[in-house]
VODREN-896527 format. One record per residue (C-alpha): x, z, y; residue number from 0. Coordinates in steps of 0.001 Angstrom, whole numbers, plus 500000, padded with zeros to 6 digits. Layout:
+--------+--------+--------+-----+
!     c1 !     c3 !     c2 !   k !
+--------+--------+--------+-----+
!      X !      Z !      Y ! NUM !
...
+--------+--------+--------+-----+
This chain:
+--------+--------+--------+-----+
!     c1 !     c3 !     c2 !   k !
+--------+--------+--------+-----+
! 484664 ! 501473 ! 498161 !   0 !
! 481216 ! 502672 ! 497257 !   1 !
! 478758 ! 503201 ! 500100 !   2 !
! 476775 ! 506394 ! 500451 !   3 !
! 474360 ! 507687 ! 503063 !   4 !
! 475959 ! 507884 ! 506496 !   5 !
! 476562 ! 511310 ! 507970 !   6 !
! 478436 ! 512644 ! 510977 !   7 !
! 481792 ! 514360 ! 510671 !   8 !
! 480834 ! 517450 ! 512650 !   9 !
! 478264 ! 518889 ! 515014 !  10 !
! 479141 ! 517223 ! 518317 !  11 !
! 477426 ! 520044 ! 520249 !  12 !
! 480093 ! 522520 ! 519160 !  13 !
! 483297 ! 522953 ! 521236 !  14 !
! 485974 ! 520545 ! 520070 !  15 !
! 488949 ! 522484 ! 518736 !  16 !
! 491321 ! 519662 ! 517863 !  17 !
! 493537 ! 519941 ! 514828 !  18 !
! 495553 ! 516967 ! 513526 !  19 !
! 493462 ! 515095 ! 510971 !  20 !
! 495630 ! 512363 ! 509466 !  21 !
! 494963 ! 509365 ! 507259 !  22 !
! 493882 ! 511143 ! 504064 !  23 !
! 491060 ! 513134 ! 505648 !  24 !
! 489845 ! 510285 ! 507845 !  25 !
! 489870 ! 507819 ! 504957 !  26 !
! 487982 ! 510310 ! 502808 !  27 !
! 485342 ! 510698 ! 505531 !  28 !
! 485035 ! 506937 ! 505971 !  29 !
! 484727 ! 506432 ! 502206 !  30 !
! 481944 ! 509028 ! 502080 !  31 !
! 479980 ! 507065 ! 504681 !  32 !
! 480689 ! 509354 ! 507618 !  33 !
! 479993 ! 507890 ! 511046 !  34 !
! 483372 ! 508280 ! 512770 !  35 !
! 482129 ! 507159 ! 516191 !  36 !
! 481390 ! 510664 ! 517605 !  37 !
! 484783 ! 511881 ! 516410 !  38 !
! 486496 ! 508909 ! 518021 !  39 !
! 484803 ! 509645 ! 521334 !  40 !
! 485877 ! 513281 ! 521240 !  41 !
! 489445 ! 512385 ! 520289 !  42 !
! 489602 ! 509999 ! 523241 !  43 !
! 488323 ! 512660 ! 525624 !  44 !
! 490669 ! 515300 ! 524210 !  45 !
! 493649 ! 512950 ! 524418 !  46 !
! 492916 ! 512147 ! 528058 !  47 !
! 492404 ! 515771 ! 529145 !  48 !
! 495288 ! 517311 ! 527251 !  49 !
! 497908 ! 514570 ! 527221 !  50 !
! 497996 ! 514850 ! 523403 !  51 !
! 499591 ! 511826 ! 521721 !  52 !
! 498779 ! 513196 ! 518249 !  53 !
! 495069 ! 512963 ! 519072 !  54 !
! 495653 ! 509362 ! 520144 !  55 !
! 497361 ! 508685 ! 516819 !  56 !
! 494295 ! 510017 ! 514983 !  57 !
! 492065 ! 507952 ! 517283 !  58 !
! 493981 ! 504821 ! 516333 !  59 !
! 493230 ! 505563 ! 512661 !  60 !
! 489540 ! 506068 ! 513449 !  61 !
! 489432 ! 502711 ! 515229 !  62 !
! 491147 ! 500921 ! 512359 !  63 !
! 488787 ! 502459 ! 509809 !  64 !
! 485956 ! 501116 ! 511998 !  65 !
! 487571 ! 497647 ! 511775 !  66 !
! 488619 ! 497611 ! 515435 !  67 !
! 492205 ! 496632 ! 514721 !  68 !
! 493243 ! 495388 ! 518173 !  69 !
! 492001 ! 498563 ! 519835 !  70 !
! 493615 ! 500679 ! 517117 !  71 !
! 497025 ! 499105 ! 517700 !  72 !
! 496703 ! 499480 ! 521472 !  73 !
! 495937 ! 503205 ! 521163 !  74 !
! 498749 ! 503681 ! 518646 !  75 !
! 501158 ! 502043 ! 521111 !  76 !
! 500122 ! 504554 ! 523777 !  77 !
! 500804 ! 507421 ! 521389 !  78 !
! 504230 ! 506061 ! 520455 !  79 !
! 505174 ! 505588 ! 524084 !  80 !
! 504805 ! 509347 ! 524457 !  81 !
! 506800 ! 510274 ! 521354 !  82 !
! 507889 ! 508938 ! 517987 !  83 !
! 508000 ! 512083 ! 515822 !  84 !
! 504802 ! 513751 ! 514546 !  85 !
! 504182 ! 516789 ! 512363 !  86 !
! 501453 ! 515955 ! 509816 !  87 !
! 501565 ! 519047 ! 507598 !  88 !
! 502970 ! 522559 ! 507650 !  89 !
! 504097 ! 524250 ! 504459 !  90 !
! 503775 ! 527823 ! 503274 !  91 !
! 507033 ! 529829 ! 503589 !  92 !
! 507311 ! 529846 ! 499799 !  93 !
! 507481 ! 526021 ! 499712 !  94 !
! 509828 ! 525036 ! 502498 !  95 !
! 510610 ! 521438 ! 501448 !  96 !
! 510691 ! 519300 ! 504576 !  97 !
! 509645 ! 515682 ! 503991 !  98 !
! 510569 ! 513108 ! 506624 !  99 !
! 508681 ! 509807 ! 506314 ! 100 !
! 510014 ! 506782 ! 508187 ! 101 !
! 507221 ! 504447 ! 509226 ! 102 !
! 506958 ! 501167 ! 511100 ! 103 !
! 504413 ! 500939 ! 513914 ! 104 !
! 501378 ! 498853 ! 513045 ! 105 !
! 498250 ! 498807 ! 510920 ! 106 !
! 497683 ! 500592 ! 507618 ! 107 !
! 499205 ! 497772 ! 505573 ! 108 !
! 502623 ! 498244 ! 507212 ! 109 !
! 503463 ! 501486 ! 505385 ! 110 !
! 503048 ! 503391 ! 502152 ! 111 !
! 499831 ! 505438 ! 502545 ! 112 !
! 501594 ! 508456 ! 501055 ! 113 !
! 499260 ! 510832 ! 502893 ! 114 !
! 496625 ! 510215 ! 500204 ! 115 !
! 499120 ! 511196 ! 497503 ! 116 !
! 500093 ! 514558 ! 499029 ! 117 !
! 496805 ! 515556 ! 500682 ! 118 !
! 496716 ! 518899 ! 498854 ! 119 !
! 500450 ! 519370 ! 498274 ! 120 !
! 502453 ! 522086 ! 499990 ! 121 !
! 505131 ! 520345 ! 502037 ! 122 !
! 506161 ! 520246 ! 505641 ! 123 !
! 505675 ! 516571 ! 506522 ! 124 !
! 506928 ! 514793 ! 509606 ! 125 !
! 506673 ! 511094 ! 510408 ! 126 !
! 509137 ! 509201 ! 512572 ! 127 !
! 508029 ! 505769 ! 513780 ! 128 !
! 510963 ! 503362 ! 513817 ! 129 !
! 511393 ! 499975 ! 515467 ! 130 !
! 513533 ! 498261 ! 518069 ! 131 !
! 512145 ! 500542 ! 520777 ! 132 !
! 513777 ! 503597 ! 519237 ! 133 !
! 516839 ! 504615 ! 521312 ! 134 !
! 520149 ! 503525 ! 519800 ! 135 !
! 521355 ! 507128 ! 520068 ! 136 !
! 518476 ! 508448 ! 517945 ! 137 !
! 519301 ! 510609 ! 514934 ! 138 !
! 517143 ! 511855 ! 512107 ! 139 !
! 515441 ! 515214 ! 512692 ! 140 !
! 516058 ! 518054 ! 510230 ! 141 !
! 514806 ! 517209 ! 506748 ! 142 !
! 515289 ! 517882 ! 503044 ! 143 !
! 514185 ! 514479 ! 501733 ! 144 !
! 513540 ! 511101 ! 503358 ! 145 !
! 510757 ! 508762 ! 502268 ! 146 !
! 511018 ! 505191 ! 503542 ! 147 !
! 507366 ! 504289 ! 504099 ! 148 !
! 507793 ! 500932 ! 505849 ! 149 !
! 506952 ! 498165 ! 503391 ! 150 !
! 508217 ! 494615 ! 502862 ! 151 !
! 506618 ! 492470 ! 505564 ! 152 !
! 508111 ! 489989 ! 508011 ! 153 !
! 506933 ! 492210 ! 510857 ! 154 !
! 508862 ! 495122 ! 509313 ! 155 !
! 512240 ! 493386 ! 509129 ! 156 !
! 513488 ! 495052 ! 512322 ! 157 !
! 512128 ! 498528 ! 511462 ! 158 !
! 513684 ! 498345 ! 507981 ! 159 !
! 517035 ! 497334 ! 509506 ! 160 !
! 516800 ! 500258 ! 511939 ! 161 !
! 515876 ! 502611 ! 509105 ! 162 !
! 518934 ! 501485 ! 507136 ! 163 !
! 521121 ! 502496 ! 510085 ! 164 !
! 519374 ! 505844 ! 510533 ! 165 !
! 519654 ! 506934 ! 506903 ! 166 !
! 523335 ! 506011 ! 506686 ! 167 !
! 524227 ! 509402 ! 508169 ! 168 !
! 522176 ! 511636 ! 505865 ! 169 !
! 523403 ! 513339 ! 502714 ! 170 !
! 519832 ! 514142 ! 501660 ! 171 !
! 517956 ! 512129 ! 499041 ! 172 !
! 516395 ! 508933 ! 500355 ! 173 !
! 513437 ! 507635 ! 498370 ! 174 !
! 512661 ! 503894 ! 498411 ! 175 !
! 515743 ! 502667 ! 500217 ! 176 !
! 514990 ! 499727 ! 502538 ! 177 !
! 517211 ! 497214 ! 500703 ! 178 !
! 515155 ! 497901 ! 497568 ! 179 !
! 511829 ! 497702 ! 499373 ! 180 !
! 512804 ! 494101 ! 500214 ! 181 !
! 512461 ! 493241 ! 496509 ! 182 !
! 508674 ! 493466 ! 496796 ! 183 !
! 507815 ! 490368 ! 498845 ! 184 !
! 505901 ! 487898 ! 496690 ! 185 !
! 508702 ! 485345 ! 496446 ! 186 !
! 511442 ! 487974 ! 496018 ! 187 !
! 509448 ! 489734 ! 493291 ! 188 !
! 509109 ! 486451 ! 491387 ! 189 !
! 512832 ! 485760 ! 491711 ! 190 !
! 513576 ! 489276 ! 490443 ! 191 !
! 511047 ! 489582 ! 487627 ! 192 !
! 509477 ! 486202 ! 486912 ! 193 !
! 511723 ! 485205 ! 484042 ! 194 !
! 512090 ! 488594 ! 482352 ! 195 !
! 510959 ! 488928 ! 478708 ! 196 !
! 507419 ! 490223 ! 478348 ! 197 !
! 506530 ! 489408 ! 481967 ! 198 !
! 504476 ! 486490 ! 483248 ! 199 !
! 504391 ! 485680 ! 486958 ! 200 !
! 503187 ! 482562 ! 488726 ! 201 !
! 506072 ! 480788 ! 490452 ! 202 !
! 505425 ! 481787 ! 494054 ! 203 !
! 506741 ! 479582 ! 496844 ! 204 !
! 506775 ! 480307 ! 500557 ! 205 !
! 505734 ! 477119 ! 502366 ! 206 !
! 505435 ! 476225 ! 506035 ! 207 !
! 502136 ! 474905 ! 507338 ! 208 !
! 503335 ! 471346 ! 508009 ! 209 !
! 504889 ! 471168 ! 504571 ! 210 !
! 501574 ! 472085 ! 502950 ! 211 !
! 499781 ! 469454 ! 505010 ! 212 !
! 502355 ! 466949 ! 503760 ! 213 !
! 501516 ! 467980 ! 500188 ! 214 !
! 497816 ! 467498 ! 500939 ! 215 !
! 498590 ! 464003 ! 502229 ! 216 !
! 500541 ! 463211 ! 499035 ! 217 !
! 503769 ! 462961 ! 501036 ! 218 !
! 505420 ! 465837 ! 499159 ! 219 !
! 505074 ! 466740 ! 495483 ! 220 !
! 504198 ! 470441 ! 495494 ! 221 !
! 503768 ! 470470 ! 491713 ! 222 !
! 507453 ! 469736 ! 491139 ! 223 !
! 508526 ! 472533 ! 493459 ! 224 !
! 506649 ! 475282 ! 491657 ! 225 !
! 506516 ! 473793 ! 488170 ! 226 !
! 502726 ! 473740 ! 488029 ! 227 !
! 499644 ! 471704 ! 488761 ! 228 !
! 496306 ! 472160 ! 490483 ! 229 !
! 494521 ! 474476 ! 490837 ! 230 !
! 496834 ! 476471 ! 493120 ! 231 !
! 496197 ! 479790 ! 494787 ! 232 !
! 497072 ! 479936 ! 498486 ! 233 !
! 497277 ! 482845 ! 500916 ! 234 !
! 498818 ! 483438 ! 504354 ! 235 !
! 502192 ! 485171 ! 504343 ! 236 !
! 501649 ! 488833 ! 505180 ! 237 !
! 498039 ! 488991 ! 503973 ! 238 !
! 496792 ! 491648 ! 501542 ! 239 !
! 493627 ! 492778 ! 499762 ! 240 !
! 492501 ! 489214 ! 499125 ! 241 !
! 492355 ! 488282 ! 502817 ! 242 !
! 492697 ! 484517 ! 503179 ! 243 !
! 493195 ! 484105 ! 499432 ! 244 !
! 491728 ! 480898 ! 497964 ! 245 !
! 491949 ! 478645 ! 494930 ! 246 !
! 492320 ! 474942 ! 495702 ! 247 !
! 491676 ! 472375 ! 492988 ! 248 !
! 492914 ! 469173 ! 494655 ! 249 !
! 494633 ! 467787 ! 497750 ! 250 !
! 491392 ! 467564 ! 499740 ! 251 !
! 490658 ! 471262 ! 499199 ! 252 !
! 494254 ! 472109 ! 500134 ! 253 !
! 494010 ! 470147 ! 503387 ! 254 !
! 490683 ! 471762 ! 504280 ! 255 !
! 492097 ! 475220 ! 503570 ! 256 !
! 495195 ! 474735 ! 505734 ! 257 !
! 493272 ! 473145 ! 508593 ! 258 !
! 490935 ! 476146 ! 508718 ! 259 !
! 493718 ! 478752 ! 508540 ! 260 !
! 495716 ! 480075 ! 511493 ! 261 !
! 498875 ! 481047 ! 509628 ! 262 !
! 502222 ! 479321 ! 510102 ! 263 !
! 503397 ! 480014 ! 506533 ! 264 !
! 501691 ! 480462 ! 503182 ! 265 !
! 502432 ! 481639 ! 499679 ! 266 !
! 501470 ! 479067 ! 497046 ! 267 !
! 501434 ! 479576 ! 493280 ! 268 !
! 499821 ! 477968 ! 490234 ! 269 !
! 496537 ! 479601 ! 489213 ! 270 !
! 496793 ! 481415 ! 485884 ! 271 !
! 493458 ! 481851 ! 484134 ! 272 !
! 493574 ! 485416 ! 482840 ! 273 !
! 489930 ! 485681 ! 481771 ! 274 !
! 489216 ! 487266 ! 478400 ! 275 !
! 487054 ! 485881 ! 475616 ! 276 !
! 483939 ! 487406 ! 477224 ! 277 !
! 484579 ! 485463 ! 480424 ! 278 !
! 485490 ! 488590 ! 482417 ! 279 !
! 488673 ! 489163 ! 484401 ! 280 !
! 490430 ! 492506 ! 483983 ! 281 !
! 492954 ! 493617 ! 486586 ! 282 !
! 494948 ! 496851 ! 486502 ! 283 !
! 496674 ! 498823 ! 489248 ! 284 !
! 499732 ! 500699 ! 488028 ! 285 !
! 502280 ! 502828 ! 489876 ! 286 !
! 505782 ! 503708 ! 488765 ! 287 !
! 506988 ! 507133 ! 489889 ! 288 !
! 510621 ! 507763 ! 489043 ! 289 !
! 510248 ! 504954 ! 486515 ! 290 !
! 507233 ! 506421 ! 484689 ! 291 !
! 504024 ! 504336 ! 484716 ! 292 !
! 500627 ! 505766 ! 485706 ! 293 !
! 497233 ! 504054 ! 485622 ! 294 !
! 495306 ! 504071 ! 488901 ! 295 !
! 492352 ! 501790 ! 488203 ! 296 !
! 491022 ! 498934 ! 486106 ! 297 !
! 488688 ! 496434 ! 487768 ! 298 !
! 486443 ! 494209 ! 485612 ! 299 !
! 484712 ! 491245 ! 487213 ! 300 !
! 483269 ! 487788 ! 486642 ! 301 !
! 485272 ! 486633 ! 489672 ! 302 !
! 488992 ! 485871 ! 489366 ! 303 !
! 489623 ! 487687 ! 492662 ! 304 !
! 489408 ! 491264 ! 491397 ! 305 !
! 489730 ! 493492 ! 494463 ! 306 !
! 488260 ! 496561 ! 492799 ! 307 !
! 484655 ! 495368 ! 492275 ! 308 !
! 482645 ! 498513 ! 492992 ! 309 !
! 479300 ! 496714 ! 492900 ! 310 !
! 479946 ! 495321 ! 489425 ! 311 !
! 481532 ! 498497 ! 488088 ! 312 !
! 478595 ! 500587 ! 489300 ! 313 !
! 476055 ! 498128 ! 487926 ! 314 !
! 477662 ! 497988 ! 484461 ! 315 !
! 478222 ! 501413 ! 482869 ! 316 !
! 479975 ! 499789 ! 479906 ! 317 !
! 482693 ! 498595 ! 482281 ! 318 !
! 483204 ! 502111 ! 483586 ! 319 !
! 483417 ! 503324 ! 480000 ! 320 !
! 486103 ! 500718 ! 479357 ! 321 !
! 488035 ! 501842 ! 482429 ! 322 !
! 487767 ! 505458 ! 481256 ! 323 !
! 489150 ! 504499 ! 477829 ! 324 !
! 491957 ! 502540 ! 479485 ! 325 !
! 493005 ! 505637 ! 481424 ! 326 !
! 492637 ! 508019 ! 478490 ! 327 !
! 494687 ! 505801 ! 476150 ! 328 !
! 497120 ! 504465 ! 478744 ! 329 !
! 500303 ! 506148 ! 477486 ! 330 !
! 499793 ! 505151 ! 473862 ! 331 !
! 498053 ! 501842 ! 474597 ! 332 !
! 498881 ! 499743 ! 477665 ! 333 !
! 502127 ! 501537 ! 478565 ! 334 !
! 503354 ! 501400 ! 474975 ! 335 !
! 502546 ! 497681 ! 474622 ! 336 !
! 504453 ! 496837 ! 477798 ! 337 !
! 507191 ! 499469 ! 477590 ! 338 !
! 510089 ! 497035 ! 478001 ! 339 !
! 508426 ! 495110 ! 480832 ! 340 !
! 507625 ! 498313 ! 482705 ! 341 !
! 511178 ! 499539 ! 482267 ! 342 !
! 512494 ! 496250 ! 483656 ! 343 !
! 510277 ! 496567 ! 486741 ! 344 !
! 511527 ! 500094 ! 487371 ! 345 !
! 515185 ! 499194 ! 486808 ! 346 !
! 515300 ! 495902 ! 488688 ! 347 !
! 513344 ! 497003 ! 491750 ! 348 !
! 515314 ! 500246 ! 491893 ! 349 !
! 512406 ! 501916 ! 493691 ! 350 !
! 511483 ! 505563 ! 493280 ! 351 !
! 507821 ! 504743 ! 493931 ! 352 !
! 506193 ! 501320 ! 493620 ! 353 !
! 502828 ! 499899 ! 492626 ! 354 !
! 501735 ! 496599 ! 491172 ! 355 !
! 498542 ! 494773 ! 490260 ! 356 !
! 498564 ! 493091 ! 486873 ! 357 !
! 496642 ! 491771 ! 483879 ! 358 !
! 497449 ! 490818 ! 480293 ! 359 !
! 497891 ! 487231 ! 479108 ! 360 !
! 496416 ! 485895 ! 475890 ! 361 !
! 499882 ! 485958 ! 474306 ! 362 !
! 500350 ! 489644 ! 475184 ! 363 !
! 502608 ! 489480 ! 478234 ! 364 !
! 502244 ! 491553 ! 481393 ! 365 !
! 500867 ! 489222 ! 484086 ! 366 !
! 502027 ! 490528 ! 487477 ! 367 !
! 500169 ! 489479 ! 490629 ! 368 !
! 501813 ! 491634 ! 493277 ! 369 !
! 504482 ! 494321 ! 493580 ! 370 !
! 504253 ! 496573 ! 496649 ! 371 !
! 504952 ! 500027 ! 498038 ! 372 !
! 501911 ! 499954 ! 500357 ! 373 !
! 499053 ! 499987 ! 497818 ! 374 !
! 496317 ! 502533 ! 498530 ! 375 !
! 496176 ! 505105 ! 495723 ! 376 !
! 493383 ! 507666 ! 496125 ! 377 !
! 490809 ! 509898 ! 494400 ! 378 !
! 487939 ! 509197 ! 496773 ! 379 !
! 485495 ! 507483 ! 494406 ! 380 !
! 482158 ! 509176 ! 493760 ! 381 !
! 482883 ! 511683 ! 490949 ! 382 !
! 479292 ! 511422 ! 489765 ! 383 !
! 479732 ! 507726 ! 489040 ! 384 !
! 483425 ! 507805 ! 488133 ! 385 !
! 483961 ! 511291 ! 486612 ! 386 !
! 487087 ! 510203 ! 484726 ! 387 !
! 489035 ! 509082 ! 487798 ! 388 !
! 489771 ! 512318 ! 489614 ! 389 !
! 491634 ! 513997 ! 486703 ! 390 !
! 493732 ! 510859 ! 486232 ! 391 !
! 494566 ! 510635 ! 489918 ! 392 !
! 495606 ! 514288 ! 489909 ! 393 !
! 498268 ! 513330 ! 487377 ! 394 !
! 499504 ! 510649 ! 489774 ! 395 !
! 499494 ! 513038 ! 492744 ! 396 !
! 501315 ! 515732 ! 490766 ! 397 !
! 503978 ! 513234 ! 489712 ! 398 !
! 504503 ! 512068 ! 493298 ! 399 !
! 504670 ! 515627 ! 494614 ! 400 !
! 507063 ! 516563 ! 491822 ! 401 !
! 509332 ! 513705 ! 492847 ! 402 !
! 509386 ! 514953 ! 496452 ! 403 !
! 509957 ! 518540 ! 495332 ! 404 !
! 512904 ! 517635 ! 493112 ! 405 !
! 514401 ! 515312 ! 495718 ! 406 !
! 514032 ! 517960 ! 498417 ! 407 !
! 515745 ! 520551 ! 496253 ! 408 !
! 518936 ! 518451 ! 496185 ! 409 !
! 520289 ! 519891 ! 499418 ! 410 !
! 523726 ! 519846 ! 500934 ! 411 !
! 524379 ! 522332 ! 503720 ! 412 !
! 526004 ! 521400 ! 506970 ! 413 !
! 524367 ! 518018 ! 507530 ! 414 !
! 524606 ! 516946 ! 511168 ! 415 !
! 520999 ! 516510 ! 512309 ! 416 !
! 519200 ! 516903 ! 515608 ! 417 !
! 515673 ! 517477 ! 516801 ! 418 !
! 516046 ! 515432 ! 519966 ! 419 !
! 513406 ! 512873 ! 518960 ! 420 !
+--------+--------+--------+-----+
């Protein structure tokens, strides 16, 4: 995200009246260049003096946004030892829909960052953290709609199994059921969507470390397994946002990559050159909300790894103009061109909310890189530089909130629930 002049979140000389902050506000402050260190210190002191696990939960977010992941997870564990259920938002009496989000413990990539989507919406929002440490007798607290926030990662297999058991007893709407979330791993997404008309996906194979080293030693023909040839793209299983992602052009580069990586398993796929005639790579982030597609951003870069290239987009106003046109014409342009492919993604994944990163091939197909429920969707870019983004993101937020509102309105009285969590 773009960097601006650092500032402090508040006057540290004033008495600290703690109110729950949450991911959306803290991420917005971090994006704006706020120095979160003084806040973190005050949250730590408040948590110690008042035995307040919610302050510890906010502190864990501060630490993660400061790239102190190990400390963040340790503080989060302390908070979850105290309790598993947290109230994030209160609603006005006129809007009494109670949203219950089911999360897995862990870092920000473990769950849908839905907080950014409903930052200004009027819901009561509670989060229950679910894993094997949750008592077997646990029941869901009172709610009108359930959102399964835990995403498809190996580390989330137990939480998703626990969530499936918990939701079996509710008659309320459940959004993003766990068995459907499982469709979004890289290999499962290829198996589900890779051969559909209008869609192009690289054949993605999950490979153990020793097997890849065998391929690098020419003892195993990787090309036959994934129906492709060098160059391949390789990444550790469970990685996101381009972490550990590399392109290898021969066996020597593959061996060097594996020997310098710590992972036990990797995803491997043929590299698909999706550059346009001008030599630039264009990657789009789309979300489907109740099956309807919405544009979230368009990154344009000279590098094939397009993890939204703020530096390039800021330096080239013509690229921002192209992104603005993409958003303005999305419904009649991109979405119309790929209507059938987008409908297939919505139908086959069966998810109420899902995002994916994609491009367009030279022959007009939708090239899908990743399908996930944990993509960060926000409106935190500098409006002076990106004035067209905030109105578009409001459309996305309104659609997400509308989905929750409609789902929460489908109530059945007399559901056995308890607040003993």
